[in-house]
N, C-alpha and C positions, 0 to 999 in steps of 0.2 A: 755429731759432724752438722754445720750449717745447714737449715732447712731454706731450700730455694723456692721462692715464690713469685718474686717479681724480678725481673731482668732488665736491665738497662742497656741499650745499644747505641754506641756513640758512632754517627756517620750514617747518612741515610742513602748513600750511594747505592750501586748494584749489589754489592755484599751486604752491607749494611740493611738494606731492606729485605733481602733474602733471610739473613738470620732473624728479623723481626717477626716475619712469616713464619718462620720454622716454629719458633718459641711459642708465639701465639696460636698456632693449630694445634699445639701439642697443651694448650690449658694454662700456660704462663701468662702472668700480668707482664706488659713489655712497655716500656718508656724509653721511644725513639728520640734521641737527639741530634740536632744539627746547627750548626750557625745559619744555613740558609731556609728560610720557610719556604721557598719556592721548591727546594731539592726535597723537603719533607711532604709537601703537597703531592709532588710526582712521586714519591716512595710509596704513600698511601694509595695513589691509584694504581700504583704496578702491583701492589700486595693484593688489591681487590680486584683486578682482572687475574691474577694467577691463582687466588682463591676459586674464583669464578671456573676458571678453566678446569681445575681438580674436579669440582662438582660435576661439570658437563662430563669428564671421563671417569666419574664413579670412583675416584680416588678419596674423596671425603665424602659424607653424607650432606644432603640437601639441608640447609639452614647453617652448617658448621662454618661455611664461609663467614656468614654475617656475625656468629658469635666470636669467632676468631679475631676478625677486623675492630669489633668492640674491645678486645683486649690492650689494641694497641693505642697509647697517648702519645701525643709528640709534643716536646718542648723545646724551647729555643735557650734556656737558660740551664748551663750545665749543673747548677746547684739541685736541681729536682731531680737529680738521680740519686740523692741522699737516702732514699726509703728503697734503694735495691738493694737484692742480697747477693747479686752476680751482675756485675758490669763487664760488657765487651766491647772493646774499642775495634772498630773496623774502618779507620780513618785511610789516609793514602799511604802506601809503602815508602815512608821517608820516615827516618828514625827520629829526625828531628821535630817533626810534626806529632809524632805519638808522644814524645816525651814530653812536649808542650802541653798537649792534652791531659797527661798523667799529673803534670805540676797543677793543672786547674782544679784536679780532683781532689787535692790536699785538703783535708779538713773539711770534705763533703760527704764521703762514704761512711757507713756505719762501721762499728769497730771489728765487725766480724764478716764484712762483705769480702767476696773475693772479686779481684780483678784480673781480666784476661784481655790477652791481643789475640786478633784475628789474623795477625801478621803472617805472611806464608814464606817469609825468608829470615828475619831479622831474630838476633839473639834474645831468648827469653831472658835469661840472665842479664843481658846489659839492660834490656827494657826494664825489669823487676829493680835494678838498682837506682834509677830515677824515681822510684815510687817510694811512699812512706810505708809500704806493706809487701816486701819482697817474698817473706813467707807465704804471702796469700795471692802471687800473682802466678797466672800461668798461662801458657798457648794456648789457645782452640781455635784452630783453623780448619773452617768450613770450607768446602769445596764451592766452587762457581757451576751453576746455579744451586744455592743453598737448598731450596726445597727440593729438589730432584735427586741432587747426587747422595749417596749413602754414606760417605765416608767423612769422619772427622778426624785429624790429627790433633793428638794430644801432646805437648811439649812441656815438660818440668825444667824451671830454671834449676841452678843450682842452689838455690834457697826455698824453693817451693816445698811446703809442708805436706806430709802423708795426709793430713785432713783435708787440704785444699784439692790433692790430687783425686782422693776417694770421692769428695763430694762431686767434684768434674765427670768421673766415671760413671755416676748415678744420674747426672743430669743427662749426658751423652745417651745413656741408655733409654732414658724416658724419653727422649726425642726418636727413638726408634732408629737412631742411627748405628752404625758399625764403627768401632774407635780404632785407629791405628797410634800406639806410644812410638813416639820418634825422641831420640836423643837431642839436645841442644845444639846441634852444628848447623852451619848455613843451609838454608832451603829446606831442611829437613828431610822427609822420606820422598814424597811426590814430586816436589819441584827440584830435588837434587838430580832427579833421574828426567823430568819431562823437560826444563827449560834447556838443557845443554842438546837435546833432541832438536827441539824447536830452533834453536840457535846454530845448530848444523844444518839444519833445513833452509834457513836464512844465509848461510855460507855457500849451499848448493845453488841457490839461487844467485848469490851475490857473484860466484865465481863461472856461472853460466853453465853449470852442469847440467840444469834442468831449468823448464818454465814453472811459474806459478801453477798452472793446472797440471803439468807434468808430475809437479813433486807432491801436490795435494794428492793426486788420482792414484800415484804409484804406493803411497802411504796406505791409502783407504783400500785399494784394490789387491795390493802386494804384502799387506801387513795386519788387514783390517781393522784397522783402525776407523772408529765412527765419523771423524774430521781429520781430516789434514793437517800437518802441523802448522802450515801457514794459515790456514784458514781459523784454526783453534788460536794461533796467536792474537789474530784480528778480535777473535770473540773475548779472549782474556783480556786484551788492552796491550799494545805494544809498548806503551812506558810502565807498566807493570813487568813486561816479559824483561825490559832492558833494566828495571830497578833490581830484579831478582838476581840477573846474572852479574851484576855488579857487586850484590852483596857475595855471589859465589865466589868471582875472580879476586876480590879484595879479600875475603875472609879464608879462602883456600890458598891463596899465591900460586895458582897452576894456571898457565900459559892455556890450557885447554878449555878453560871457561870465559876467555876473554870474548866480550860482546861483539858480534859481528859489526864491520863499519855501517852496513847497510840498515841494519835494527837502528843505530845511534842515528844515521841519516834521517829516517822515518820519524822518528821521536823529535828532532829537531825540527822538522817540518811540520809538526803538529798531524802528523798522519798517523794514527792511535789505533785505527781499526774500526769495528762497527760503532765504537760511541762518538766517533767525530765524522763518521760516513765514509772514511777512506784510510785505507791500509794497505795490505799486499792485494785487497779487491776494493774495487768503487761500489759503494751500496746506494749510488744514487737512483738507478733504475729499477725495474721490476725482480731482476736477477744479480747477483754480484759478479763484477767483471774485473778481471784481474788488470793491476795498474803497471805491470811490467811484461 
């Protein structure tokens, strides 16, 4: 099987930076690529803070944060990923964007390198078909935030080789994560269940059944969820929630997956949740305040 020593991560946003953190903490050399120098700088700052927090909590040893950070190299040129043994794409949840990235990787990667997508909903078989190595393409879906969440979904496309799958299993185990194997259906396991629940919570708000606080409090105290569904939607990003619901609606052709019009309206308004400071809650003050 392919020996994985250097891991490339494409996209230095919330997911990409978290994935880079996890691999560097586990002893891998990481090359983090983004088209934005400012985004890479912000990612390194976030990783540094999160590593320091882990040291303070006793999750990792003193000094381990410095060693992990030193393993991460940022690059603006995608061609510098050519030395990687595994490359994970963690860009926007938009199929055309992902395929454009895979096109840019043609002729760049080593012959035996494994290419993966961190997509949370899009067909792995379809993405693999847009690459020059469908047999070495696989879905590796980290949960958010990646350094904290223990689960990683692994999804094989129709052409994914046994070798690529077995190597991926070894890598996930080396990170101290638990793997859930999903078939290649829209949104896989976690989001197939989670996103319709969030969408239904938004419908509950849209139809006036309950308020933002009532819905979130009801699910936290009535179903023992750590976060209410609307609070969670803001944390994930409403644009991502909408993108996943659209994949489910189009891929399964079932009206029960129709995105709530209120979710669509919030995304159109640019109210995407925590990352924009406003979603179902307004985050401008000391404590979040419902926007409806």
